[in-house]
DSSP file (Angstrom, degrees, kcal/mol; ACC not computed):
  #  RESIDUE AA STRUCTURE BP1 BP2  ACC     N-H-->O    O-->H-N    N-H-->O    O-->H-N    TCO  KAPPA ALPHA  PHI   PSI    X-CA   Y-CA   Z-CA
    1    1 A M              0   0    0      0, 0.0     2,-1.0     0, 0.0     3,-0.1   0.000 360.0 360.0 360.0 137.7   13.7   -8.3    3.3
    2    2 A D    >   -     0   0    0      1,-0.2     3,-1.3     2,-0.0     4,-0.4  -0.745 360.0-164.5 -85.6 104.0   12.7   -9.4   -0.2
    3    3 A I  G >  S+     0   0    0     -2,-1.0     3,-1.7     1,-0.3     4,-0.3   0.841  82.6  64.8 -59.5 -35.9   10.0   -7.0   -1.3
    4    4 A S  G 3  S+     0   0    0      1,-0.3     3,-0.5     2,-0.2    -1,-0.3   0.769 100.8  50.8 -63.1 -25.0    8.9   -9.2   -4.2
    5    5 A T  G <  S+     0   0    0     -3,-1.3    -1,-0.3     1,-0.2    -2,-0.2   0.530 111.9  47.1 -89.2  -5.3    7.7  -11.9   -1.8
    6    6 A T  S <> S+     0   0    0     -3,-1.7     4,-2.8    -4,-0.4     5,-0.2   0.188  70.7 114.2-121.6  17.9    5.7   -9.6    0.4
    7    7 A G  H  > S+     0   0    0     41,-0.5     4,-2.2    -3,-0.5    38,-0.2   0.896  81.7  46.8 -56.2 -44.3    3.7   -7.5   -2.2
    8    8 A K  H  > S+     0   0    0      2,-0.2     4,-2.2     1,-0.2    -1,-0.2   0.927 113.2  48.6 -65.3 -44.7    0.4   -9.0   -1.1
    9    9 A D  H  > S+     0   0    0      1,-0.2     4,-2.1     2,-0.2    64,-0.3   0.900 111.8  49.5 -62.2 -40.9    1.1   -8.4    2.6
   10   10 A M  H  X S+     0   0    0     -4,-2.8     4,-2.6     2,-0.2    -1,-0.2   0.890 108.7  53.4 -66.4 -37.6    2.2   -4.8    1.9
   11   11 A G  H  X S+     0   0    0     -4,-2.2     4,-2.3    -5,-0.2    -2,-0.2   0.913 109.3  48.0 -62.0 -42.8   -0.9   -4.2   -0.1
   12   12 A L  H  X S+     0   0    0     -4,-2.2     4,-2.3     2,-0.2    -1,-0.2   0.886 111.9  50.0 -64.4 -38.8   -3.0   -5.4    2.8
   13   13 A E  H  X S+     0   0    0     -4,-2.1     4,-2.8    56,-0.2     5,-0.2   0.892 108.7  52.0 -68.3 -39.6   -1.1   -3.2    5.2
   14   14 A I  H  X S+     0   0    0     -4,-2.6     4,-2.6     2,-0.2    -2,-0.2   0.933 111.2  48.0 -60.6 -45.6   -1.5   -0.2    2.9
   15   15 A A  H  X S+     0   0    0     -4,-2.3     4,-2.6     2,-0.2     5,-0.2   0.915 112.4  49.1 -61.1 -43.4   -5.2   -0.7    2.9
   16   16 A R  H  X S+     0   0    0     -4,-2.3     4,-2.3     2,-0.2    -2,-0.2   0.933 113.5  45.3 -62.7 -47.2   -5.3   -1.1    6.7
   17   17 A L  H  X S+     0   0    0     -4,-2.8     4,-1.5     2,-0.2    -1,-0.2   0.900 113.4  50.6 -63.9 -40.7   -3.3    2.0    7.3
   18   18 A R  H  <>S+     0   0    0     -4,-2.6     5,-2.4    -5,-0.2    -2,-0.2   0.923 112.6  45.8 -63.2 -44.9   -5.4    4.0    4.7
   19   19 A Q  H ><5S+     0   0    0     -4,-2.6     3,-1.7     1,-0.2    -1,-0.2   0.867 107.0  58.2 -67.6 -36.7   -8.7    2.9    6.3
   20   20 A R  H 3<5S+     0   0    0     -4,-2.3    -1,-0.2     1,-0.3    -2,-0.2   0.856 108.4  46.9 -60.2 -34.3   -7.4    3.6    9.8
   21   21 A K  T 3<5S-     0   0    0     -4,-1.5    -1,-0.3    -3,-0.2    -2,-0.2   0.341 114.4-121.4 -87.9   6.2   -6.8    7.2    8.6
   22   22 A E  T < 5 +     0   0    0     -3,-1.7     2,-0.4     1,-0.2    -3,-0.2   0.911  62.1 150.9  52.3  46.7  -10.3    7.2    7.1
   23   23 A M      < -     0   0    0     -5,-2.4    -1,-0.2    -6,-0.1    -2,-0.1  -0.912  40.2-137.0-112.3 132.9   -8.7    8.0    3.7
   24   24 A S     >  -     0   0    0     -2,-0.4     4,-2.4    -3,-0.1     5,-0.2  -0.366  27.6-110.7 -78.2 164.9  -10.2    6.9    0.4
   25   25 A Q  H  > S+     0   0    0      1,-0.2     4,-2.5     2,-0.2     5,-0.2   0.869 121.1  56.4 -62.5 -35.2   -8.1    5.5   -2.4
   26   26 A D  H  > S+     0   0    0      2,-0.2     4,-2.3     1,-0.2    -1,-0.2   0.930 108.3  45.7 -60.6 -45.7   -8.8    8.7   -4.3
   27   27 A K  H  > S+     0   0    0      2,-0.2     4,-2.7     1,-0.2     5,-0.2   0.903 112.4  50.3 -66.6 -41.4   -7.4   10.8   -1.4
   28   28 A L  H  X S+     0   0    0     -4,-2.4     4,-2.4     2,-0.2     6,-0.4   0.908 110.5  50.7 -62.8 -40.6   -4.4    8.5   -1.1
   29   29 A A  H  X S+     0   0    0     -4,-2.5     4,-2.4     2,-0.2     5,-0.3   0.923 111.6  48.0 -61.2 -44.2   -3.8    8.8   -4.8
   30   30 A E  H  < S+     0   0    0     -4,-2.3    -2,-0.2     1,-0.2    -1,-0.2   0.919 116.4  42.4 -62.3 -45.3   -4.0   12.6   -4.6
   31   31 A K  H  < S+     0   0    0     -4,-2.7    -1,-0.2     1,-0.2    -2,-0.2   0.817 123.6  36.0 -72.3 -31.3   -1.6   12.8   -1.7
   32   32 A S  H  < S-     0   0    0     -4,-2.4    -2,-0.2     2,-0.2    -3,-0.2   0.728  95.3-127.6 -97.3 -24.6    0.9   10.3   -3.0
   33   33 A G     <  +     0   0    0     -4,-2.4     2,-0.4     1,-0.4    -3,-0.1   0.572  69.9 126.0  81.4   8.3    0.9   10.9   -6.7
   34   34 A V        -     0   0    0     -6,-0.4    -1,-0.4    -5,-0.3    -2,-0.2  -0.857  68.9-106.1 -98.0 134.8    0.3    7.1   -7.2
   35   35 A S     >  -     0   0    0     -2,-0.4     4,-2.4     1,-0.1     5,-0.2  -0.194  18.4-123.4 -62.9 151.3   -2.8    6.4   -9.4
   36   36 A K  H  > S+     0   0    0      1,-0.2     4,-2.6     2,-0.2     5,-0.2   0.891 113.1  54.1 -59.9 -40.0   -6.0    5.2   -7.8
   37   37 A S  H  > S+     0   0    0      1,-0.2     4,-2.3     2,-0.2    -1,-0.2   0.888 108.6  48.4 -64.5 -37.7   -5.9    2.1  -10.1
   38   38 A Q  H  > S+     0   0    0      2,-0.2     4,-2.6     1,-0.2    -1,-0.2   0.908 110.7  50.9 -67.7 -41.1   -2.4    1.3   -9.0
   39   39 A I  H  X S+     0   0    0     -4,-2.4     4,-2.9     2,-0.2     5,-0.2   0.923 110.3  50.1 -60.9 -43.7   -3.3    1.7   -5.4
   40   40 A H  H  X S+     0   0    0     -4,-2.6     4,-2.0     1,-0.2     6,-0.2   0.934 111.4  47.8 -60.1 -46.5   -6.3   -0.7   -5.9
   41   41 A R  H  <>S+     0   0    0     -4,-2.3     5,-2.6     2,-0.2     6,-0.7   0.900 113.7  48.1 -62.5 -40.5   -4.1   -3.3   -7.6
   42   42 A I  H ><5S+     0   0    0     -4,-2.6     3,-1.6     4,-0.2     5,-0.2   0.951 111.8  48.5 -63.9 -49.2   -1.5   -3.0   -4.8
   43   43 A E  H 3<5S+     0   0    0     -4,-2.9    -1,-0.2     1,-0.3    -2,-0.2   0.818 110.8  51.7 -63.1 -30.8   -4.1   -3.3   -2.1
   44   44 A C  T 3<5S-     0   0    0     -4,-2.0    -1,-0.3    -5,-0.2    -2,-0.2   0.449 116.3-113.5 -86.1  -0.1   -5.7   -6.4   -3.8
   45   45 A G  T < 5S+     0   0    0     -3,-1.6    -3,-0.2    -4,-0.3   -37,-0.2   0.669  81.4 124.6  79.8  16.4   -2.3   -8.1   -4.0
   46   46 A R      < +     0   0    0     -5,-2.6     2,-0.6    -6,-0.2    -4,-0.2   0.532  58.3  72.7 -86.6  -5.8   -2.2   -7.9   -7.8
   47   47 A V        -     0   0    0     -6,-0.7     3,-0.2    -5,-0.2   -36,-0.2  -0.937  56.6-179.9-110.6 113.4    1.2   -6.2   -7.8
   48   48 A K  S    S+     0   0    0     -2,-0.6     2,-0.6     1,-0.2   -41,-0.5   0.809  74.4  44.6 -82.8 -30.4    4.0   -8.6   -6.8
   49   49 A N        -     0   0    0    -42,-0.1     2,-0.6   -43,-0.1    -1,-0.2  -0.865  69.1-168.8-120.7  97.3    6.8   -6.1   -7.0
   50   50 A I        -     0   0    0     -2,-0.6   -44,-0.1   -47,-0.2   -47,-0.0  -0.757  27.5-125.0 -85.0 120.2    6.1   -2.7   -5.4
   51   51 A G     >  -     0   0    0     -2,-0.6     4,-2.8     1,-0.1     5,-0.2  -0.249  12.5-119.9 -65.7 152.4    8.8   -0.3   -6.4
   52   52 A I  H  > S+     0   0    0      1,-0.2     4,-2.6     2,-0.2     5,-0.2   0.879 114.4  53.2 -58.6 -40.5   10.8    1.5   -3.7
   53   53 A S  H  > S+     0   0    0      2,-0.2     4,-2.3     1,-0.2    -1,-0.2   0.927 111.5  44.6 -62.8 -45.9    9.7    4.9   -5.2
   54   54 A T  H  > S+     0   0    0      2,-0.2     4,-2.5     1,-0.2     5,-0.2   0.924 113.4  50.9 -64.0 -45.0    6.0    3.9   -5.0
   55   55 A L  H  X S+     0   0    0     -4,-2.8     4,-2.5     1,-0.2    -2,-0.2   0.911 111.0  48.7 -58.7 -44.1    6.4    2.4   -1.5
   56   56 A S  H  X S+     0   0    0     -4,-2.6     4,-2.5     2,-0.2    -1,-0.2   0.910 110.9  49.8 -64.2 -43.8    8.1    5.7   -0.4
   57   57 A K  H  X S+     0   0    0     -4,-2.3     4,-2.2     2,-0.2    -2,-0.2   0.919 113.4  45.8 -61.8 -44.2    5.3    7.9   -1.9
   58   58 A L  H  X S+     0   0    0     -4,-2.5     4,-2.0     2,-0.2    -2,-0.2   0.910 112.3  50.8 -66.7 -42.0    2.6    5.8   -0.2
   59   59 A A  H  X>S+     0   0    0     -4,-2.5     5,-2.5    -5,-0.2     4,-0.6   0.922 110.8  48.8 -61.1 -44.5    4.4    5.8    3.1
   60   60 A T  H ><5S+     0   0    0     -4,-2.5     3,-1.0     1,-0.2    -1,-0.2   0.928 111.8  48.6 -61.7 -45.3    4.8    9.5    3.1
   61   61 A A  H 3<5S+     0   0    0     -4,-2.2    -1,-0.2     1,-0.3    -2,-0.2   0.832 114.4  46.1 -64.1 -32.3    1.1   10.1    2.2
   62   62 A L  H 3<5S-     0   0    0     -4,-2.0    -1,-0.3    -5,-0.2    -2,-0.2   0.470 111.6-123.5 -88.5  -2.7    0.1    7.7    5.0
   63   63 A E  T <<5S+     0   0    0     -3,-1.0     2,-0.3    -4,-0.6    -3,-0.2   0.897  73.4 110.5  60.6  44.3    2.5    9.4    7.4
   64   64 A V  S   <S-     0   0    0     -5,-2.5    -1,-0.2    -6,-0.1    -2,-0.1  -0.862  73.4 -97.3-134.5 170.4    4.4    6.2    8.2
   65   65 A L    >>  -     0   0    0     -2,-0.3     3,-1.4     1,-0.1     4,-0.9  -0.629  33.8-116.7 -84.6 149.6    7.8    4.8    7.5
   66   66 A P  H >> S+     0   0    0      0, 0.0     4,-1.3     0, 0.0     3,-0.8   0.862 116.8  62.0 -52.6 -35.0    8.2    2.4    4.6
   67   67 A E  H 34 S+     0   0    0      1,-0.2     4,-0.0     2,-0.2     0, 0.0   0.816  95.3  60.3 -62.0 -30.2    9.2   -0.3    7.1
   68   68 A D  H X4 S+     0   0    0     -3,-1.4     3,-0.6     1,-0.2    -1,-0.2   0.829 106.3  46.7 -67.1 -30.5    5.7    0.0    8.7
   69   69 A I  H << S+     0   0    0     -4,-0.9   -56,-0.2    -3,-0.8    -1,-0.2   0.768 100.4  69.1 -78.1 -26.9    4.2   -1.0    5.4
   70   70 A M  T 3< S+     0   0    0     -4,-1.3     2,-0.2   -57,-0.1    -1,-0.2   0.252  80.8  95.6 -82.8  14.4    6.5   -3.9    5.0
   71   71 A K  S <  S-     0   0    0     -3,-0.6     2,-0.3   -62,-0.1   -58,-0.2  -0.681  93.7 -80.0-100.1 162.7    5.1   -5.9    7.9
   72   72 A D        -     0   0    0     -2,-0.2   -62,-0.1     1,-0.2    -1,-0.1  -0.413  38.8-169.3 -64.8 120.2    2.4   -8.6    7.5
   73   73 A G        -     0   0    0    -64,-0.3    -1,-0.2    -2,-0.3   -63,-0.1   0.695  21.2-157.1 -83.4 -20.6   -1.0   -7.0    7.2
   74   74 A G        +     0   0    0      1,-0.1     3,-0.1     2,-0.1    -1,-0.1  -0.053  42.9  93.1  66.2-178.7   -3.0  -10.1    7.6
   75   75 A G  S    S-     0   0    0      1,-0.1    -1,-0.1     2,-0.0   -63,-0.1  -0.251  82.1 -83.0  88.7-177.2   -6.5  -10.3    6.2
   76   76 A E        -     0   0    0      1,-0.2    -1,-0.1   -64,-0.1     2,-0.1   0.656  50.4-147.7-105.8 -19.8   -7.9  -11.6    2.9
   77   77 A G        -     0   0    0     -3,-0.1    -1,-0.2   -65,-0.1   -33,-0.2  -0.455  47.6 -23.1  81.8-160.5   -7.5   -8.7    0.4
   78   78 A C              0   0    0    -35,-0.2   -38,-0.0   -38,-0.1     0, 0.0  -0.452 360.0 360.0 -87.7 158.8   -9.9   -8.0   -2.5
   79   79 A H              0   0    0     -2,-0.1    -1,-0.1     0, 0.0    -2,-0.0   0.369 360.0 360.0-111.8 360.0  -12.2  -10.5   -4.1
């Protein structure tokens, strides 16, 4: 899968998984070591190329596999 073409979808999926776990962006940042501002940009689809390292950190913090994030999240994202 070409990660660069699915950045927005992955961001939406990260937001969905985070919300399902009733986790704030602050808490996800704390658990993952990824900054809150970067998480916000990812979730809003403003990051087109999510690095493997960042993806792995977020997946670990969300207790999912990176592949679970790489599926289509659907939805509209941030405004």
